[in-house]
Every structure is written in structure tokens, then in C-alpha cells.
C-alpha positions in Angstrom: -42.4 45.8 11.3 -41.4 48.9 9.5 -37.8 47.9 10.3 -37.5 44.6 8.8 -39.4 45.8 5.4 -36.9 48.8 5.6 -33.9 46.4 5.4 -35.6 44.2 2.7 -36.2 46.8 0.5 -33.0 48.3 1.4 -31.4 44.9 -0.2 -33.9 44.5 -3.0 -32.5 48.0 -3.6 -28.5 46.9 -3.3 -29.3 43.7 -5.4 -30.6 46.2 -8.3 -28.2 47.9 -8.6 -26.0 45.3 -8.9 -27.2 43.6 -11.3 -27.5 47.7 -13.6 -23.7 47.4 -13.1 -23.6 44.1 -14.4 -26.2 44.0 -17.3 -23.8 47.6 -18.0 -21.0 46.4 -18.4 -22.0 43.4 -20.8 -23.9 46.4 -22.7 -20.5 48.3 -23.3 -18.7 44.6 -24.0 -21.7 44.0 -26.5 -22.2 47.2 -28.8 -18.3 48.0 -28.8 -18.2 44.6 -30.1 -20.7 44.8 -33.0 -21.2 41.6 -34.3 -19.5 39.5 -32.4 -22.0 38.2 -29.9 -24.3 35.9 -31.8 -29.0 36.8 -31.6 -29.6 34.6 -29.1 -26.7 36.2 -26.3 -28.3 39.3 -27.5 -31.3 38.6 -26.5 -30.7 36.9 -23.5 -29.3 39.9 -22.9 -32.1 42.4 -23.2 -34.2 39.8 -21.0 -32.4 40.2 -18.1 -32.1 44.0 -18.7 -36.0 43.4 -18.6 -36.0 41.0 -16.3 -34.1 43.5 -13.6 -36.9 46.5 -14.3 -39.9 44.0 -13.2 -37.9 43.4 -10.1 -37.1 39.6 -11.2 -33.7 39.3 -9.7 -33.1 35.2 -9.9 -34.5 35.6 -13.5 -32.3 38.5 -14.4 -28.8 37.3 -12.1 -29.6 33.6 -14.4 -29.6 35.6 -17.5 -27.1 38.0 -17.0 -24.4 34.5 -15.8 -25.5 33.0 -19.6 -24.8 36.4 -20.8 -21.3 36.8 -19.6 -20.0 32.7 -19.6 -20.9 33.1 -23.9 -19.6 36.0 -24.4 -16.3 34.7 -22.1 -16.1 31.3 -24.8 -16.7 33.9 -27.5 -13.7 36.5 -26.7 -11.6 33.3 -25.9 -12.4 31.9 -29.4 -11.6 35.5 -31.3 -8.1 35.9 -29.4 -7.2 31.8 -30.3 -8.4 33.5 -34.2 -5.8 36.1 -33.6 -2.8 34.2 -32.5 -2.9 31.9 -35.7 -3.2 34.7 -37.6 -0.4 36.5 -36.1 1.6 33.5 -36.6 0.8 33.1 -40.0 1.5 36.1 -40.9 5.0 35.4 -39.2 5.0 32.5 -41.1 4.8 34.3 -44.5 7.4 37.1 -43.7 9.4 33.3 -43.7 8.6 32.3 -46.3 7.3 29.2 -45.0 3.6 27.7 -45.6 1.2 27.9 -43.0 -1.5 25.5 -42.2 -4.2 26.4 -44.2 -2.5 25.0 -47.3 -4.1 22.3 -49.2 -1.5 21.1 -51.0 -0.8 18.3 -47.8 0.8 17.7 -44.9 4.5 17.9 -45.3 3.6 21.8 -47.0 1.6 23.1 -43.6 3.5 24.8 -40.3 3.3 21.7 -38.0 2.8 24.3 -35.0 0.2 26.0 -36.4 -1.8 23.0 -37.3 -0.8 21.4 -34.0 -2.9 24.8 -32.3 -5.3 24.6 -34.5 -6.1 21.0 -34.0 -6.3 21.9 -30.4 -3.7 19.5 -29.0 -1.9 20.9 -26.4 -2.7 23.3 -23.6 -2.8 27.3 -23.6 0.2 26.7 -21.3 2.1 24.5 -23.9 0.6 26.7 -26.5 2.5 30.0 -25.3 5.1 28.3 -24.7 5.9 27.5 -28.2 5.2 30.7 -29.8 7.5 31.7 -26.9 10.4 30.0 -28.7 8.8 30.7 -32.3 9.5 34.0 -32.0 13.0 33.5 -30.5 14.1 31.6 -33.1 12.9 33.2 -35.9 15.1 36.0 -34.3 18.0 33.9 -33.9 17.4 32.1 -37.4 18.8 35.6 -39.3 20.1 39.0 -37.4 18.6 40.8 -40.1 15.0 39.1 -40.5 15.1 39.5 -36.4 14.7 43.7 -37.4 11.4 42.6 -38.7 9.8 42.0 -35.2 11.7 45.6 -33.6 9.8 48.9 -34.3 11.6 51.3 -36.5 12.9 53.7 -34.8 11.2 52.7 -31.1 14.5 52.4 -28.9 14.3 48.3 -28.8 16.9 46.5 -28.6 18.2 46.4 -32.4 18.1 43.2 -34.5 22.2 42.7 -33.8 21.3 42.1 -30.0 17.7 40.5 -30.3 19.7 37.9 -32.6 22.6 37.5 -30.1 19.6 37.7 -27.1 17.7 34.6 -29.3 20.7 32.8 -30.3 21.6 32.8 -26.1 18.1 31.7 -25.0 17.8 28.4 -27.4 21.0 27.2 -26.6 19.9 28.1 -22.8 17.0 25.3 -23.8 19.4 23.0 -25.8 21.8 22.5 -22.6 18.2 23.0 -19.9 16.9 19.7 -21.7 20.0 17.8 -21.7 20.3 18.4 -18.0 17.4 17.7 -17.1 16.2 14.7 -19.5 19.9 13.3 -20.3 22.2 13.8 -23.1 20.5 11.8 -25.6 17.0 12.6 -24.7 17.2 15.9 -23.9 18.7 16.2 -27.8 15.9 14.1 -29.2 13.1 16.6 -27.1 15.2 19.7 -28.4 15.2 18.5 -32.2 11.5 17.8 -31.5 11.1 21.3 -30.9 13.8 22.9 -33.3 12.1 21.2 -35.8 8.3 21.8 -35.2 7.7 25.0 -32.8 11.2 26.7 -34.6 11.0 25.6 -38.7 7.0 24.5 -38.6 7.7 20.9 -39.9 5.3 18.0 -39.3 4.8 15.7 -36.9 3.7 13.4 -39.6 6.5 14.5 -41.7 9.1 13.6 -38.4 7.8 10.4 -38.2 8.0 9.3 -42.0 3.9 8.9 -42.2 3.8 6.6 -39.6 0.4 7.6 -37.6 2.1 5.8 -34.1 5.2 7.7 -34.5 3.9 10.7 -35.2 1.3 10.4 -32.0 4.3 9.8 -29.7 6.4 13.0 -31.0 2.6 15.2 -30.3 3.3 13.6 -26.5 6.9 14.1 -26.4 6.7 17.4 -28.0 5.0 17.8 -25.2 7.1 17.0 -22.7 9.5 19.2 -24.2 7.6 22.6 -23.9 7.1 22.2 -20.3 11.3 21.5 -19.9 11.1 25.1 -22.4 8.3 26.4 -20.0 10.8 25.7 -16.9 13.3 27.5 -18.9 11.5 30.5 -20.0 10.3 30.6 -16.3 7.1 30.0 -18.0 6.2 27.1 -15.6 6.6 27.1 -12.2 8.8 23.5 -10.7 
């Protein structure tokens, strides 16, 4: 039946082109990031390209799925490491030790340490980073210019400082209105201490493990409330 044969060949040709496109995209990712991905990822990509050539399309599909997943995982890891490096740079600008310090828990940057330990979701980490940026700008109107582009038409240090102060005051009011005066003040205090100043939860808890664990949970609630105020979490 020539018609059915033609349809089969057309479908196979379409699948080949689709797999070739995927393989080509993954190959570019690999070539553009030399040394980032493991040898097994490169080998799997080579196997996929060979399987496409041999018309072993299901095998090629499986190899490509593995490569794509492995590359995405590695890219996410690199992105997290880049975020931590940036936070360490900001901590150094504030003359504050980082989570890599070897001199004890109280010398570490508490927020960087929690991030490095994976204690919070990506959304909560983004909220905490956003709060820290506001805190840095609100801490000193002169230091806030470190985050402005020189001669680049940004807001300028005084406007950045005023806006950041307004935002932090808004977070504090929102927490008190949402959780009550006392609880809201406590949650905001945790947010300010850990995400803002970089205090460790263990230091705030006086070295008590159980209290420290409780503070980690409560800080998560504080991050959620701050995220609502910043418009980063849906209510």
C-alpha cells in the first residue's frame, strides 16, 4: 500500500527533524558552556545524535530527555551558586562576614547560610534577597549609590534610599496588620535581623537548637508576608 508507506516515511522524517532540532539546541548549549556539563552528559548527547542517524528514534528520544534534564539541573545549580556569590559580594560591601566564614556560627551571614543549606523554597529565597536589597539601600543613603549605575540615569542614592525606607516601613505595617501587633513585630524583627543584617537564627536563639528551629519556621512565615506586600506571592 504505497499511500500508507508514504505517510509512514513522512512521519518518520518529521520525527527525525524534530529530534535533530532538539539535539542541535542541546549541542549549542554544551558548546556555549565548555566544561560545565559532565562527561556522561556529553556522551549521552553523542549517543543521541548517533541514534538519530541510525533511525533509532526512541533511543534518541530517551538520550535527549536525559541530556536536557541533566543540563537543566546543572544550570539551576550554577544559577544558585551565582546568586550566593552575588550575596557574598554585597555582604563584603557591608563589611559583613559570609556563610563561608570558618570562625563560628555567630560570624556567618545568617541569610546566606540558610540559603546555602536549602532551608527555603525558591520563592522565599527570592523574597529574602529582595528584602536584603531594600535593607542595603535603606541602611545608608550614601551606600545605596553602590547599587546605582554611575551616570546611568538611575534613581540616584537619595531617591533609592527614600524609596527603600518607604518599602521597609510598608512591610512592617503589613505584618502587624496581618498577624497582630505583637506577632507581626516579632516576625518583622526576624526578617530584619536575618535577611537584613545577616544575623544567624542560632545567635538570635541564644544557641538553643529547638528555638533556632522555631525561628527558621517563623522566618518562613515572615518571608511569605513580605512576599504578599511586595506582590511576589498571590493571596
